[in-house]
C-alpha positions as CSV (number, residue, x, y, z in Angstrom):
1,M,16.1,-18.8,-31.7
2,Q,14.6,-16.5,-29.1
3,V,10.9,-16.1,-28.5
4,H,9.7,-12.9,-27.0
5,L,6.2,-12.8,-25.4
6,L,4.9,-9.4,-24.6
7,D,2.3,-8.3,-22.0
8,G,0.1,-6.0,-24.2
9,T,-2.1,-5.0,-21.3
10,Y,0.9,-3.8,-19.2
11,E,2.4,-2.1,-22.1
12,L,-0.9,-0.3,-22.9
13,F,-1.2,0.9,-19.2
14,R,2.5,2.0,-19.2
15,H,2.2,4.1,-22.2
16,H,-1.1,5.6,-21.1
17,F,0.4,7.1,-18.1
18,G,3.9,7.7,-19.6
19,V,3.3,9.5,-22.8
20,P,1.4,12.7,-23.6
21,S,-2.2,12.5,-24.8
22,H,-2.8,12.5,-28.6
23,I,-6.4,13.0,-29.7
24,T,-7.0,12.5,-33.4
25,A,-9.0,14.7,-35.7
26,E,-11.7,12.2,-35.3
27,G,-11.6,12.9,-31.5
28,R,-10.2,9.6,-30.4
29,E,-7.3,9.1,-27.9
30,V,-4.6,7.0,-29.4
31,A,-1.4,7.9,-27.6
32,A,-1.1,4.7,-25.6
33,V,-1.6,2.6,-28.7
34,R,1.0,4.7,-30.6
35,G,3.5,4.2,-27.8
36,V,3.0,0.5,-27.6
37,I,3.4,0.2,-31.4
38,G,6.4,2.3,-31.4
39,S,8.0,0.1,-28.6
40,V,7.1,-3.1,-30.5
41,L,8.8,-1.8,-33.7
42,G,11.8,-1.0,-31.5
43,M,12.0,-4.6,-30.6
44,F,12.0,-5.6,-34.3
45,E,14.5,-2.9,-34.9
46,G,16.7,-4.5,-32.2
47,G,16.6,-8.0,-33.8
48,V,13.6,-9.7,-32.3
49,T,12.2,-12.2,-34.9
50,H,9.5,-14.3,-33.0
51,L,6.8,-12.4,-31.0
52,G,3.5,-13.0,-29.5
53,V,1.4,-10.3,-27.6
54,A,-1.3,-11.3,-25.0
55,T,-4.0,-8.6,-24.2
56,D,-7.0,-8.5,-21.9
57,Q,-9.9,-8.0,-24.1
58,I,-12.0,-7.3,-21.0
59,I,-10.4,-6.9,-17.5
60,E,-12.6,-9.4,-15.8
61,S,-12.1,-13.0,-16.0
62,F,-13.1,-16.4,-14.4
63,R,-11.2,-15.3,-11.2
64,N,-13.9,-12.7,-10.5
65,D,-16.2,-15.5,-10.0
66,L,-13.8,-17.1,-7.5
67,W,-13.2,-13.9,-5.4
68,P,-15.4,-10.9,-5.3
69,G,-12.5,-8.6,-4.6
70,Y,-10.5,-9.6,-7.7
71,K,-9.4,-6.8,-9.9
72,R,-12.1,-5.2,-12.1
73,G,-12.3,-2.8,-15.0
74,D,-14.2,-0.3,-12.8
75,G,-12.6,3.0,-12.5
76,I,-10.1,2.6,-15.5
77,D,-10.0,5.8,-17.6
78,P,-12.4,5.3,-20.5
79,N,-9.9,6.9,-22.8
80,L,-7.6,3.9,-21.8
81,M,-10.3,1.2,-21.9
82,Q,-11.3,2.1,-25.6
83,Q,-7.7,1.7,-26.8
84,F,-7.6,-2.1,-26.0
85,P,-9.5,-3.2,-29.1
86,L,-7.5,-0.6,-31.1
87,L,-4.2,-2.0,-30.0
88,E,-5.4,-5.4,-31.1
89,E,-6.3,-4.2,-34.5
90,V,-3.2,-2.3,-35.0
91,L,-1.0,-5.1,-33.9
92,E,-2.6,-7.5,-36.4
93,A,-2.3,-4.9,-39.1
94,L,1.4,-4.8,-38.2
95,G,1.5,-8.6,-38.7
96,V,2.0,-9.5,-35.0
97,V,0.3,-12.6,-33.4
98,V,-2.2,-11.3,-30.7
99,W,-4.0,-13.3,-28.2
100,P,-6.9,-11.3,-26.9
101,M,-8.2,-13.1,-23.8
102,V,-11.7,-13.1,-22.5
103,E,-12.3,-15.9,-20.0
104,L,-8.7,-16.1,-19.1
105,E,-6.2,-13.3,-18.6
106,A,-3.3,-12.0,-20.6
107,D,-1.0,-13.5,-17.9
108,D,-2.4,-17.0,-18.5
109,A,-1.7,-16.6,-22.4
110,L,1.8,-15.6,-21.6
111,G,2.4,-18.6,-19.3
112,A,0.7,-21.0,-21.9
113,A,2.9,-19.5,-24.8
114,A,6.0,-19.8,-22.7
115,Q,5.3,-23.5,-22.0
116,L,4.5,-24.2,-25.8
117,A,7.6,-22.3,-26.9
118,A,9.9,-24.0,-24.5
119,A,8.8,-27.4,-25.7
120,D,10.3,-26.7,-29.1
121,P,14.0,-27.8,-29.1
122,N,14.7,-25.1,-31.7
123,V,14.0,-22.4,-29.2
124,G,17.1,-21.4,-27.2
125,R,15.3,-19.0,-24.8
126,V,11.9,-17.6,-24.1
127,L,11.7,-14.1,-22.8
128,I,8.4,-13.2,-21.0
129,C,8.4,-9.5,-21.4
130,T,6.5,-8.3,-18.2
131,P,7.6,-7.3,-14.6
132,D,4.4,-8.8,-13.2
133,K,5.3,-11.1,-10.4
134,D,2.7,-13.7,-11.3
135,L,4.8,-14.7,-14.3
136,A,7.8,-15.6,-12.2
137,Q,6.2,-18.9,-11.7
138,C,6.8,-19.7,-15.3
139,V,10.6,-19.2,-15.2
140,R,12.6,-22.2,-15.8
141,G,16.4,-22.2,-15.3
142,D,18.0,-19.7,-17.8
143,R,15.8,-20.9,-20.7
144,V,12.5,-19.4,-19.8
145,V,13.0,-16.0,-18.2
146,Q,11.2,-12.9,-17.3
147,F,12.4,-9.7,-18.9
148,D,11.6,-6.2,-17.5
149,R,12.1,-4.2,-20.7
150,R,11.9,-0.8,-19.0
151,K,14.6,-1.7,-16.5
152,R,16.5,-4.0,-19.0
153,L,16.4,-6.6,-16.3
154,V,16.3,-10.4,-16.8
155,L,15.1,-12.7,-14.1
156,D,16.2,-16.3,-14.5
157,E,15.4,-18.9,-11.8
158,A,18.4,-17.9,-9.7
159,A,17.2,-14.3,-9.8
160,V,13.7,-15.2,-8.9
161,I,15.0,-17.0,-5.8
162,E,17.2,-14.0,-4.9
163,K,14.4,-11.5,-5.5
164,Y,11.4,-13.5,-3.7
165,G,13.3,-16.0,-1.6
166,V,11.3,-19.0,-3.2
167,A,11.7,-20.9,-6.4
168,P,9.4,-20.2,-9.3
169,A,7.1,-23.3,-8.4
170,S,6.4,-21.7,-5.1
171,I,5.4,-18.3,-6.4
172,P,1.6,-19.1,-6.3
173,D,1.8,-20.3,-2.7
174,Y,4.0,-17.2,-1.8
175,L,1.4,-14.9,-3.3
176,A,-1.4,-16.7,-1.4
177,L,0.3,-16.0,1.9
178,V,1.4,-12.4,1.2
179,G,-1.4,-11.3,-1.1
180,D,-1.3,-9.5,-4.3
181,S,-2.7,-5.9,-4.1
182,A,-2.6,-5.5,-8.0
183,D,-4.9,-8.6,-8.3
184,G,-7.0,-7.7,-5.3
185,F,-6.6,-10.4,-2.8
186,P,-5.0,-9.8,0.6
187,G,-3.2,-12.9,1.6
188,L,-3.3,-14.1,5.2
189,P,-3.0,-11.9,8.2
190,G,0.5,-11.7,9.7
191,W,2.2,-13.4,6.6
192,G,4.7,-10.9,5.3
193,A,7.0,-11.4,2.4
194,R,10.0,-12.4,4.5
195,T,8.0,-14.8,6.7
196,A,6.4,-16.6,3.8
197,A,9.8,-16.8,2.0
198,A,11.4,-18.3,5.0
199,V,8.7,-21.0,5.4
200,L,8.3,-21.7,1.8
201,A,12.0,-22.0,1.1
202,R,11.9,-25.0,3.4
203,W,8.5,-26.5,2.6
204,Q,7.8,-25.2,-1.1
205,H,4.1,-25.5,-0.9
206,I,1.3,-24.5,1.5
207,D,0.0,-28.1,1.9
208,A,3.5,-29.2,3.0
209,I,3.8,-26.7,5.9
210,P,3.3,-28.7,9.2
211,P,0.7,-27.4,11.6
212,D,3.2,-27.4,14.4
213,P,5.7,-24.5,13.9
214,I,8.4,-26.3,15.9
215,S,8.7,-28.8,13.0
216,W,9.2,-25.9,10.6
217,D,12.9,-26.6,11.2
218,L,13.9,-23.0,10.6
219,P,16.9,-21.1,12.2
220,A,16.3,-19.7,15.7
221,G,14.9,-16.2,15.6
222,S,14.1,-16.3,12.0
223,L,10.4,-16.1,12.7
224,R,8.4,-14.1,15.2
225,G,5.1,-15.2,16.4
226,A,5.4,-18.6,14.7
227,D,2.6,-20.0,16.8
228,R,0.2,-17.1,15.7
229,L,1.2,-17.6,12.1
230,S,0.7,-21.4,12.3
231,A,-2.8,-20.8,13.9
232,T,-3.7,-18.3,11.1
233,L,-2.8,-20.7,8.4
234,E,-4.7,-23.6,10.0
235,E,-7.8,-21.5,10.4
236,N,-7.4,-20.2,6.7
237,R,-6.2,-23.0,4.7
238,D,-9.3,-23.0,2.6
239,L,-8.7,-19.3,1.9
240,A,-5.0,-19.8,1.3
241,H,-5.9,-22.5,-1.2
242,L,-8.3,-20.1,-3.0
243,F,-5.8,-17.3,-3.2
244,R,-3.2,-19.8,-4.5
245,D,-5.7,-20.9,-7.1
246,L,-6.3,-17.2,-8.1
247,A,-2.3,-16.8,-8.4
248,T,-1.9,-19.9,-10.4
249,L,-1.6,-19.3,-14.2
250,R,-3.8,-21.5,-16.5
251,T,-1.1,-22.7,-19.0
252,N,-3.0,-25.3,-21.2
253,E,-4.4,-23.0,-23.8
254,P,-3.4,-24.3,-27.3
255,L,-2.5,-20.9,-28.6
256,F,-0.3,-22.0,-31.5
257,E,0.9,-25.3,-33.1
258,S,4.4,-24.1,-34.2
259,V,6.6,-21.5,-33.0
260,E,7.2,-20.4,-36.6
261,T,3.7,-18.8,-36.5
262,L,5.3,-16.2,-34.3
263,C,8.0,-15.2,-36.8
264,W,7.2,-11.6,-37.9
265,P,6.6,-11.5,-41.6
266,G,6.5,-7.7,-41.7
267,P,3.6,-5.3,-41.9
268,T,0.4,-6.0,-43.7
269,P,-0.6,-3.5,-46.4
270,A,-3.3,-2.4,-44.1
271,F,-0.7,-0.9,-41.7
272,Q,0.1,2.1,-43.8
273,Q,-3.6,3.2,-43.6
274,T,-3.6,2.2,-39.9
275,A,-0.5,4.4,-39.2
276,A,-2.2,7.3,-40.9
277,Y,-5.3,6.8,-38.8
278,L,-3.1,7.0,-35.8
279,E,-1.5,10.2,-37.2
280,S,1.8,8.8,-37.1
281,P,3.0,7.9,-40.6
282,D,6.5,7.3,-39.3
283,L,5.4,4.1,-37.8
284,W,4.7,2.8,-41.4
285,Q,8.2,3.9,-42.5
286,R,9.8,2.2,-39.5
287,A,7.9,-0.9,-40.1
288,Q,9.1,-1.1,-43.7
289,R,12.7,-0.5,-42.7
290,A,12.5,-3.1,-39.9
291,S,11.1,-5.7,-42.1
292,S,13.6,-5.3,-44.8
293,S,16.7,-5.3,-42.5
């Protein structure tokens, strides 16, 4: 059995900027929702059986209280924002399990669901369907992987190390040092991706990095300005800890008790009317065919 976990927020943004606008006769923009639902049906048509979708019911989370610069919903196109609740409604009508997050984020839900699914011995592989680098911390060997559906790229643990230079467990520390512009925190001055990877590959976590760069035990010439970087880290350890906390996913949410609750039963009767509301009756036809195959 394979379990697929989909980042509904990412998918909604991707389709909003990737498909032509569609305004219904009632005057509502629905193009992104139609695109996501078509994509989800494509997953079922391709053989996916167990699926959960996480969304951000609101963009802000508890992390905004920790760091004022953390990503917010300000400036997001209202035509996109009003499609979030609609997406959740349509997915539920399709019969898909949805986790709308409020205090936590969709990324947290994906991490929690991956951990729960991986604990089931009947699950052969968990695919976290998002390219978001935050989720790289959840990868475990080749059993819990990231899957970039657009690029058809699978990242197992070896691929995470090759891409970032650090193991999944070090991803929050890596992001704390280099920053994450998508989430709105800058990292520490001077700590670029190559520098952070070189140090964390040796020491794994920020707290383990010695204050004396001579003891970093790295190849000669692999770091420039090591003294300055060490001083920056020592002066900003509290900030680094904060950024690491922002980047660390909360994975203890009890989203489901059994993986079997994620098994797609097919569309509910309400989905036919929902597809008509989206002015896309072909979605109902596709859903019927996918559920009967």
